[in-house]
GUTORNU-964643 format. One record per residue (C-alpha): residue number from 0; x, y, z. Coordinates in pm, 1 decimal. Layout:
REM GUTORNU-964643
@resi=NUM xx=X yy=Y zz=Z $
...
REM end
This chain:
REM GUTORNU-964643
@resi=0 xx=7129.1 yy=6889.8 zz=10960.1 $
@resi=1 xx=7354.0 yy=7088.2 zz=11220.9 $
@resi=2 xx=7733.8 yy=7064.8 zz=11156.5 $
@resi=3 xx=7949.8 yy=7039.5 zz=11468.4 $
@resi=4 xx=8231.3 yy=7262.5 zz=11491.0 $
@resi=5 xx=8593.7 yy=7130.3 zz=11453.4 $
@resi=6 xx=8746.2 yy=7444.4 zz=11615.3 $
@resi=7 xx=8584.3 yy=7654.8 zz=11877.5 $
@resi=8 xx=8768.7 yy=7962.5 zz=12004.6 $
@resi=9 xx=8638.4 yy=8196.4 zz=12296.7 $
@resi=10 xx=8768.2 yy=8515.4 zz=12420.8 $
@resi=11 xx=9127.1 yy=8422.2 zz=12323.2 $
@resi=12 xx=9420.4 yy=8630.0 zz=12404.5 $
@resi=13 xx=9784.9 yy=8600.2 zz=12311.1 $
@resi=14 xx=10077.9 yy=8800.3 zz=12388.2 $
@resi=15 xx=10425.5 yy=8818.5 zz=12233.7 $
@resi=16 xx=10649.6 yy=8954.5 zz=12501.4 $
@resi=17 xx=10467.0 yy=9264.7 zz=12673.9 $
@resi=18 xx=10243.0 yy=9325.3 zz=12365.3 $
@resi=19 xx=9895.6 yy=9173.8 zz=12309.4 $
@resi=20 xx=9877.0 yy=9060.6 zz=11961.6 $
@resi=21 xx=9553.1 yy=8891.8 zz=11963.3 $
@resi=22 xx=9252.9 yy=8994.8 zz=12192.6 $
@resi=23 xx=8898.9 yy=8872.5 zz=12280.8 $
@resi=24 xx=8905.5 yy=8637.1 zz=11975.5 $
@resi=25 xx=8593.1 yy=8434.4 zz=11950.2 $
@resi=26 xx=8472.0 yy=8234.8 zz=11652.4 $
@resi=27 xx=8368.1 yy=7876.5 zz=11543.5 $
@resi=28 xx=8465.0 yy=7672.4 zz=11232.2 $
@resi=29 xx=8247.7 yy=7401.7 zz=11117.6 $
@resi=30 xx=8349.1 yy=7080.6 zz=10952.2 $
@resi=31 xx=8389.1 yy=7117.5 zz=10573.5 $
@resi=32 xx=8438.7 yy=7507.0 zz=10572.8 $
@resi=33 xx=8689.9 yy=7697.0 zz=10370.4 $
@resi=34 xx=8809.9 yy=7979.7 zz=10582.0 $
@resi=35 xx=8997.2 yy=8271.7 zz=10491.4 $
@resi=36 xx=9190.5 yy=8446.4 zz=10766.0 $
@resi=37 xx=9271.4 yy=8818.0 zz=10648.9 $
@resi=38 xx=9416.3 yy=9133.8 zz=10798.6 $
@resi=39 xx=9654.0 yy=9418.7 zz=10782.2 $
@resi=40 xx=10031.0 yy=9334.9 zz=10836.5 $
@resi=41 xx=10119.1 yy=9288.8 zz=11189.6 $
@resi=42 xx=9757.2 yy=9254.8 zz=11281.5 $
@resi=43 xx=9802.1 yy=8897.3 zz=11423.4 $
@resi=44 xx=9690.4 yy=8661.8 zz=11166.7 $
@resi=45 xx=9996.2 yy=8402.3 zz=11217.3 $
@resi=46 xx=9989.0 yy=8453.0 zz=11583.1 $
@resi=47 xx=9607.9 yy=8358.6 zz=11591.4 $
@resi=48 xx=9677.9 yy=8037.2 zz=11382.1 $
@resi=49 xx=9972.1 yy=7921.1 zz=11589.0 $
@resi=50 xx=9787.3 yy=7993.2 zz=11922.2 $
@resi=51 xx=9476.2 yy=7777.5 zz=11783.2 $
@resi=52 xx=9721.2 yy=7498.6 zz=11674.5 $
@resi=53 xx=9888.8 yy=7511.5 zz=12028.4 $
@resi=54 xx=10218.9 yy=7636.7 zz=11902.6 $
@resi=55 xx=10211.8 yy=7958.0 zz=12108.7 $
@resi=56 xx=10066.6 yy=7992.9 zz=12446.5 $
@resi=57 xx=9745.4 yy=8166.8 zz=12518.5 $
@resi=58 xx=9714.9 yy=8425.3 zz=12811.9 $
@resi=59 xx=9335.3 yy=8395.9 zz=12824.2 $
@resi=60 xx=9044.8 yy=8218.1 zz=12670.5 $
@resi=61 xx=8973.9 yy=7862.6 zz=12546.8 $
@resi=62 xx=9056.3 yy=7681.4 zz=12232.2 $
@resi=63 xx=8861.9 yy=7348.0 zz=12153.4 $
@resi=64 xx=8950.3 yy=7097.1 zz=11858.7 $
@resi=65 xx=8707.0 yy=6845.9 zz=11763.9 $
@resi=66 xx=8531.0 yy=6919.4 zz=12092.8 $
@resi=67 xx=8842.3 yy=6868.1 zz=12305.8 $
@resi=68 xx=9020.1 yy=7157.4 zz=12499.3 $
@resi=69 xx=9356.7 yy=7216.3 zz=12324.0 $
@resi=70 xx=9536.2 yy=7117.2 zz=12654.6 $
@resi=71 xx=9399.7 yy=6763.5 zz=12634.6 $
@resi=72 xx=9392.4 yy=6729.6 zz=12233.1 $
@resi=73 xx=9627.5 yy=6461.1 zz=12111.6 $
@resi=74 xx=9498.1 yy=6372.3 zz=11779.9 $
@resi=75 xx=9733.5 yy=6582.2 zz=11580.8 $
@resi=76 xx=9751.4 yy=6332.7 zz=11284.6 $
@resi=77 xx=9394.9 yy=6480.1 zz=11208.5 $
@resi=78 xx=9557.7 yy=6804.3 zz=11138.9 $
@resi=79 xx=9804.1 yy=6923.4 zz=10876.5 $
@resi=80 xx=9988.0 yy=7247.6 zz=10896.3 $
@resi=81 xx=10195.7 yy=7428.8 zz=10623.8 $
@resi=82 xx=10353.8 yy=7735.3 zz=10782.7 $
@resi=83 xx=10446.7 yy=8054.5 zz=10610.8 $
@resi=84 xx=10804.8 yy=7956.6 zz=10553.5 $
@resi=85 xx=10783.9 yy=7596.2 zz=10495.7 $
@resi=86 xx=10968.9 yy=7604.5 zz=10159.5 $
@resi=87 xx=11264.9 yy=7797.6 zz=10314.4 $
@resi=88 xx=11532.2 yy=7512.1 zz=10354.7 $
@resi=89 xx=11873.8 yy=7427.7 zz=10230.5 $
@resi=90 xx=11842.2 yy=7378.9 zz=9846.7 $
@resi=91 xx=12117.4 yy=7147.0 zz=9838.2 $
@resi=92 xx=11950.8 yy=6896.4 zz=10060.8 $
@resi=93 xx=11912.0 yy=6554.8 zz=9885.7 $
@resi=94 xx=11542.0 yy=6518.1 zz=9899.9 $
@resi=95 xx=11310.1 yy=6424.2 zz=9616.0 $
@resi=96 xx=10957.7 yy=6540.2 zz=9564.9 $
@resi=97 xx=10833.2 yy=6189.3 zz=9631.9 $
@resi=98 xx=11030.4 yy=6162.7 zz=9945.2 $
@resi=99 xx=10904.6 yy=6475.9 zz=10067.5 $
@resi=100 xx=10541.3 yy=6392.7 zz=10015.6 $
@resi=101 xx=10593.0 yy=6061.9 zz=10164.8 $
@resi=102 xx=10685.2 yy=6249.0 zz=10504.1 $
@resi=103 xx=10326.7 yy=6308.5 zz=10526.5 $
@resi=104 xx=10242.3 yy=5945.3 zz=10596.0 $
@resi=105 xx=10473.9 yy=5954.3 zz=10908.8 $
@resi=106 xx=10268.4 yy=6031.0 zz=11198.2 $
@resi=107 xx=10241.2 yy=5926.8 zz=11547.3 $
@resi=108 xx=10060.5 yy=5606.7 zz=11459.4 $
@resi=109 xx=10326.5 yy=5509.7 zz=11200.1 $
@resi=110 xx=10639.2 yy=5589.5 zz=11391.6 $
@resi=111 xx=10906.5 yy=5310.5 zz=11369.6 $
@resi=112 xx=10750.4 yy=5121.2 zz=11071.9 $
@resi=113 xx=10839.1 yy=5118.7 zz=10707.4 $
@resi=114 xx=10565.6 yy=5272.6 zz=10473.1 $
@resi=115 xx=10340.2 yy=5016.3 zz=10344.4 $
@resi=116 xx=10183.4 yy=4993.2 zz=9998.2 $
@resi=117 xx=9865.5 yy=5193.9 zz=10111.3 $
@resi=118 xx=10096.1 yy=5465.3 zz=10234.0 $
@resi=119 xx=10273.8 yy=5502.4 zz=9877.8 $
@resi=120 xx=9926.3 yy=5482.1 zz=9712.4 $
@resi=121 xx=9844.2 yy=5792.4 zz=9929.1 $
@resi=122 xx=10161.6 yy=5951.3 zz=9827.9 $
@resi=123 xx=10086.0 yy=5901.5 zz=9464.3 $
@resi=124 xx=9729.1 yy=6015.7 zz=9491.0 $
@resi=125 xx=9846.9 yy=6341.2 zz=9654.5 $
@resi=126 xx=10107.8 yy=6404.7 zz=9384.1 $
@resi=127 xx=9854.2 yy=6363.1 zz=9112.6 $
@resi=128 xx=9590.4 yy=6561.5 zz=9304.0 $
@resi=129 xx=9853.3 yy=6856.2 zz=9305.2 $
@resi=130 xx=9973.0 yy=6777.7 zz=8961.2 $
@resi=131 xx=10330.2 yy=6718.4 zz=9033.6 $
@resi=132 xx=10358.5 yy=6348.2 zz=8944.6 $
@resi=133 xx=10604.6 yy=6444.2 zz=8682.0 $
@resi=134 xx=10831.1 yy=6608.2 zz=8955.8 $
@resi=135 xx=10850.3 yy=6287.2 zz=9178.1 $
@resi=136 xx=11200.5 yy=6213.5 zz=9114.9 $
@resi=137 xx=11331.8 yy=6574.5 zz=9101.5 $
@resi=138 xx=11519.5 yy=6736.7 zz=9406.5 $
@resi=139 xx=11315.9 yy=6970.3 zz=9594.8 $
@resi=140 xx=11580.3 yy=7251.9 zz=9563.1 $
@resi=141 xx=11551.0 yy=7235.7 zz=9180.0 $
@resi=142 xx=11174.0 yy=7328.1 zz=9184.5 $
@resi=143 xx=11002.1 yy=7676.1 zz=9117.7 $
@resi=144 xx=10841.7 yy=7858.5 zz=9414.3 $
@resi=145 xx=10493.3 yy=7735.2 zz=9299.9 $
@resi=146 xx=10611.4 yy=7384.2 zz=9246.9 $
@resi=147 xx=10778.7 yy=7371.9 zz=9595.9 $
@resi=148 xx=10456.2 yy=7503.7 zz=9763.1 $
@resi=149 xx=10247.9 yy=7241.1 zz=9573.3 $
@resi=150 xx=10497.0 yy=6982.4 zz=9693.9 $
@resi=151 xx=10449.5 yy=7086.4 zz=10050.2 $
@resi=152 xx=10078.3 yy=7100.6 zz=10029.7 $
@resi=153 xx=10095.3 yy=6733.9 zz=9864.4 $
@resi=154 xx=10287.0 yy=6623.3 zz=10183.2 $
@resi=155 xx=10019.0 yy=6785.5 zz=10405.1 $
@resi=156 xx=9719.4 yy=6612.9 zz=10219.0 $
@resi=157 xx=9903.3 yy=6281.2 zz=10191.9 $
@resi=158 xx=9857.7 yy=6269.1 zz=10572.5 $
@resi=159 xx=9478.1 yy=6269.5 zz=10489.6 $
@resi=160 xx=9400.0 yy=6543.4 zz=10735.6 $
@resi=161 xx=9065.1 yy=6639.3 zz=10837.6 $
@resi=162 xx=9178.6 yy=7007.4 zz=10889.8 $
@resi=163 xx=9434.6 yy=7176.7 zz=10660.7 $
@resi=164 xx=9592.2 yy=7494.7 zz=10778.7 $
@resi=165 xx=9777.2 yy=7713.9 zz=10537.2 $
@resi=166 xx=9967.4 yy=8024.7 zz=10620.0 $
@resi=167 xx=10006.4 yy=8240.0 zz=10310.5 $
@resi=168 xx=10014.3 yy=7933.3 zz=10071.9 $
@resi=169 xx=10090.0 yy=8150.1 zz=9766.6 $
@resi=170 xx=10366.8 yy=8378.3 zz=9900.6 $
@resi=171 xx=10628.9 yy=8381.7 zz=9651.7 $
@resi=172 xx=10421.2 yy=8213.1 zz=9393.1 $
@resi=173 xx=10411.3 yy=8341.9 zz=9041.4 $
@resi=174 xx=10066.1 yy=8516.1 zz=9002.8 $
@resi=175 xx=10016.6 yy=8346.3 zz=8671.4 $
@resi=176 xx=9979.4 yy=8015.3 zz=8862.0 $
@resi=177 xx=9798.1 yy=8151.7 zz=9171.5 $
@resi=178 xx=9449.4 yy=8109.1 zz=9035.3 $
@resi=179 xx=9517.1 yy=7755.3 zz=8944.3 $
@resi=180 xx=9669.9 yy=7685.1 zz=9296.9 $
@resi=181 xx=9335.0 yy=7822.4 zz=9455.3 $
@resi=182 xx=9139.8 yy=7609.2 zz=9212.8 $
@resi=183 xx=9327.8 yy=7302.9 zz=9350.8 $
@resi=184 xx=9247.0 yy=7404.3 zz=9696.5 $
@resi=185 xx=8871.9 yy=7442.9 zz=9638.0 $
@resi=186 xx=8859.1 yy=7113.3 zz=9471.2 $
@resi=187 xx=9021.0 yy=6961.6 zz=9794.9 $
@resi=188 xx=8758.4 yy=7137.4 zz=10006.8 $
@resi=189 xx=8468.7 yy=7048.9 zz=9774.4 $
@resi=190 xx=8550.8 yy=6694.8 zz=9662.7 $
@resi=191 xx=8724.4 yy=6553.0 zz=9968.8 $
@resi=192 xx=8525.5 yy=6759.3 zz=10240.4 $
@resi=193 xx=8857.3 yy=6884.0 zz=10390.4 $
@resi=194 xx=8815.5 yy=7171.7 zz=10629.8 $
@resi=195 xx=9064.0 yy=7437.2 zz=10494.7 $
@resi=196 xx=9188.9 yy=7747.3 zz=10686.1 $
@resi=197 xx=9423.4 yy=7969.8 zz=10491.4 $
@resi=198 xx=9589.6 yy=8303.6 zz=10576.4 $
@resi=199 xx=9560.7 yy=8515.7 zz=10267.4 $
@resi=200 xx=9646.4 yy=8856.0 zz=10141.6 $
@resi=201 xx=9424.1 yy=8806.7 zz=9841.7 $
@resi=202 xx=9092.9 yy=8951.9 zz=9934.8 $
@resi=203 xx=8923.6 yy=8885.4 zz=9608.8 $
@resi=204 xx=9005.9 yy=8507.4 zz=9655.6 $
@resi=205 xx=8876.3 yy=8498.9 zz=10000.3 $
@resi=206 xx=8531.9 yy=8650.9 zz=9894.3 $
@resi=207 xx=8519.0 yy=8468.5 zz=9580.3 $
@resi=208 xx=8618.1 yy=8100.0 zz=9679.4 $
@resi=209 xx=8584.8 yy=8076.5 zz=10053.8 $
@resi=210 xx=8281.7 yy=8013.6 zz=10277.2 $
@resi=211 xx=8372.3 yy=8210.1 zz=10582.0 $
@resi=212 xx=8621.8 yy=8501.5 zz=10653.1 $
@resi=213 xx=8779.2 yy=8590.9 zz=10992.3 $
@resi=214 xx=8942.7 yy=8936.7 zz=10985.9 $
@resi=215 xx=9218.3 yy=8998.4 zz=11233.7 $
@resi=216 xx=9373.6 yy=9322.3 zz=11365.7 $
@resi=217 xx=9424.7 yy=9227.7 zz=11726.8 $
@resi=218 xx=9066.8 yy=9168.1 zz=11759.9 $
@resi=219 xx=8872.9 yy=8931.7 zz=11533.7 $
@resi=220 xx=8556.4 yy=8950.0 zz=11332.8 $
@resi=221 xx=8411.7 yy=8625.5 zz=11169.9 $
@resi=222 xx=8129.6 yy=8591.4 zz=10931.5 $
@resi=223 xx=7999.3 yy=8368.8 zz=10648.9 $
@resi=224 xx=8062.3 yy=8444.0 zz=10298.2 $
@resi=225 xx=7744.5 yy=8423.7 zz=10085.6 $
@resi=226 xx=7537.8 yy=8602.6 zz=9837.8 $
@resi=227 xx=7442.9 yy=8867.2 zz=10072.9 $
@resi=228 xx=7807.0 yy=8938.2 zz=10217.7 $
@resi=229 xx=7923.5 yy=9298.0 zz=10168.2 $
@resi=230 xx=8303.8 yy=9273.4 zz=10151.9 $
@resi=231 xx=8350.8 yy=9641.5 zz=10219.4 $
@resi=232 xx=8124.7 yy=9632.5 zz=10546.5 $
@resi=233 xx=8319.2 yy=9317.0 zz=10657.7 $
@resi=234 xx=8658.9 yy=9443.1 zz=10586.7 $
@resi=235 xx=8597.2 yy=9774.9 zz=10752.8 $
@resi=236 xx=8587.2 yy=9604.2 zz=11076.3 $
@resi=237 xx=8954.5 yy=9561.5 zz=11070.8 $
@resi=238 xx=9091.6 yy=9800.5 zz=10806.6 $
@resi=239 xx=8891.3 yy=10108.1 zz=10918.0 $
@resi=240 xx=8608.0 yy=10306.1 zz=10784.5 $
@resi=241 xx=8810.1 yy=10452.9 zz=10492.6 $
@resi=242 xx=8878.8 yy=10090.0 zz=10347.4 $
@resi=243 xx=8778.1 yy=10066.4 zz=9982.7 $
@resi=244 xx=8748.9 yy=9711.2 zz=9831.8 $
@resi=245 xx=8842.6 yy=9673.9 zz=9461.4 $
@resi=246 xx=8744.2 yy=9318.2 zz=9336.7 $
@resi=247 xx=8976.1 yy=9138.4 zz=9091.3 $
@resi=248 xx=8757.1 yy=8880.1 zz=8919.5 $
@resi=249 xx=8830.9 yy=8517.9 zz=8954.9 $
@resi=250 xx=8721.3 yy=8230.1 zz=8780.6 $
@resi=251 xx=8561.4 yy=8068.8 zz=9097.5 $
@resi=252 xx=8251.8 yy=7964.9 zz=9277.2 $
@resi=253 xx=8069.0 yy=8172.1 zz=9537.8 $
@resi=254 xx=7953.8 yy=8526.9 zz=9574.5 $
@resi=255 xx=8107.6 yy=8665.8 zz=9258.1 $
@resi=256 xx=8100.4 yy=8389.7 zz=9007.2 $
@resi=257 xx=8088.1 yy=8026.6 zz=8920.3 $
@resi=258 xx=8317.0 yy=7734.0 zz=8892.5 $
REM end
């Protein structure tokens, strides 16, 4: 059965000032895929994500979301985005974890009304899924880096998005909890069918857990990740011919292991 793409990008070009940051980007992302976006620092990963989500203007090309040109797309409640610096805020702000996660239920269709029982059920479900229920009444500013990140992911999935976009979700997170965090994202993808797009510097995780990789270094290269995928061949497209991939084994599904 053919799976329709939820995102289609063709010949996309994006500039910041006079500099071209993304050039001739073309790829498709199907419903239910778990996509890793990788590339060198300054290569345009965040710029690509922001342009695809309409947060940055494009200079050329087309972007379609759920089959509609981005210029006409207005169903943003179907997408949740957690930017790279989402957890950077005033730590004295009096907001609890439960209140933060509840913000995910306030979409365009819910503006102007109080949250209902089903909304709070989804808040509870999201906190349970991210294993932060025990933190519900705790101030956000009192959490560790990993706990904060999970709280913001919980806010995103409480929205019940069809597409979840994450920009470096484990930045600043203790390495000891990163594997558990990626396991939770895999569960979200596999058990709920959520399409996940994640900017990542952890190349091992991308080739271990994800179903597609998009390499970005001004230009983009996209391919499926399966048993026949050669990570070095893929990554040399953006890192250069002298790139050497060293795999750090993860407990995961996919080309290098099992759940």
